[in-house]
N, C-alpha and C positions, 0 to 999 in steps of 0.2 A: 646284193639282192635287189631286184627290180620291184618297184611298188606295183601292186594290183589294186588300182583305185578307180577303175572304170574308164580309163583313158588309154587308148592304144599306145603301143611303144612308139609308133611313128609320130603321133600327136605329142607325146611326152617329149620326144626329141625336138620337135618344132617349138614347143613352149620353152624348153630349156635354152634353145638358141635365142629366143626373144629375151629371156631373163639374163642371159650372158651379155647381150647388147645393153640391156637396162643397167646391169651391174657395171659394165665398162664405162658407160656414160656417167654413172654416179661417181666412179673412182676418178675419172678425169675432172669432173666438176668439183669434187672434193679437193683434189690437188690444186686446181686453179684457185679455188676460194681460199685455201690455206696460204698459197703464194701471195695472194692479195692481202690477206690478214697480216702477213709478215712484212709486206713492203708498202702498205698504204702510208701516205704522209700528207701533210697539209692541214688546213683549218679544221676539218672535221676528223682528224686522225683518230682520236679515241673513240668517237661514236662509230665510225666505220670499222675500226679494229675490233670492237666488241660485236658489231653486227655480223661481220664476216666470221668471227668465232662462233657465234650462235648458229649461223648457217652451216658451217662445216661440221659442227657437232651433230646437227640433224642429219646431214648427209652421211656421216660416219655410222650413225644408228641404222639408217636405211641400207647402207652397204652390207652390214651384217645380216639384216633381215633378208635381203635379196639373195645373198650367198647361201643362207640356210634354206631358202625356198628352193633353190636349185638342187641342193642335197636332198630335200624332202621328196623331190620329183625324180630321184634316182640317178642324178648326174654328178660328175665331179665339178667343183667350182674352180674356174680359172683363178690364178693368184699372182700373176706376174704383170709388170707394167707393159711388157711386150704384148701379152695377150689382151690386156685392156685396151691398149692403143689400136690393136688390130680390129677389135670388135666395136669400138666407140665411133659414134657419128660426130662427136665433139672433137675439136682440135686444140692442141696446145700452142703456145707461142713462146718457145724457148728464147731466152735472152731479152725479152721485151718486158718492160716495167711501166705500164701505162699510168696516167694520172688517175685521180679519184673518179672522175666522170667516165673515163674510158673503162675503168675497172667495173663500175656499175653497169655500164652499157653492155659490156661483154658478158657479165654474169646474167643480166636480164635476157639477152639473146640466147644464151645456153639453156637457161631454165625454160624459156618459152619453147625452144626446140625440143626439149625433153617432154614437156607437156603435150605438144603436138604429136610426137611419136608415141607417147603412152596412150593417147586416145585411140590410135590405130591398133596398138598392141592389145588394149582391153577388148576391143571388138573382135580381133582375131582369136584371142584366147577363149572368149565366150562362144562366138558363133562358128568359127572355123575349126577349132580344136576341142571344143566341149569342156573346157577347163574353167568353170565358174569360180573356183577357188583362187586361181591365179588372176583372173579378171578382177575379182574383189580386192585382192592384194595390191594389184596395180592401181586400182581406184584410190586406195589409201595413199599411195605414193604420189599420184597426180595432185591430190589435194595439198600435200606438203609443198610440192613444186609451185603450184599456183599461188600459195600464200607467200612463199619466198619471192616469186616474181612480182607479186603485187607490192610487197614491201620495197623491193629494189626500184620498181617503177615510180614509186612515190618520191624517191630521192631525185629522180631525173625530171620531174615535172616542174 
């Protein structure tokens, strides 16, 4: 049953397409963070191992919330890696195991890319599609990514 919440079916579809991309980026970033958690080594091993764990747990929570938001807006949530990779703007690096600094740099780049895209998505959801609820939801997500990016950036200074 489609929701009747004051947003046209066309706009709901557009918003769900945005949310699918946001979800896909979150899953790719979660997977990458998890990979780095498993494979970090060196002088700051334990500190970064714990930091990456904290970050992937936050991403895991966000993933569930994004998936539920898609359902709330009347669409099916994608759930395969193939779908996520198809809709994500972030890229994986199979077979590559960077050192600590490269891990941090890659995660920073990805979080900042997500923040940049979320800014556009927030404006589109609010102004173009009339969905203030999703704009507000994405605003909460952007704050989390900004905090993680700030934390990672501090390690690189």
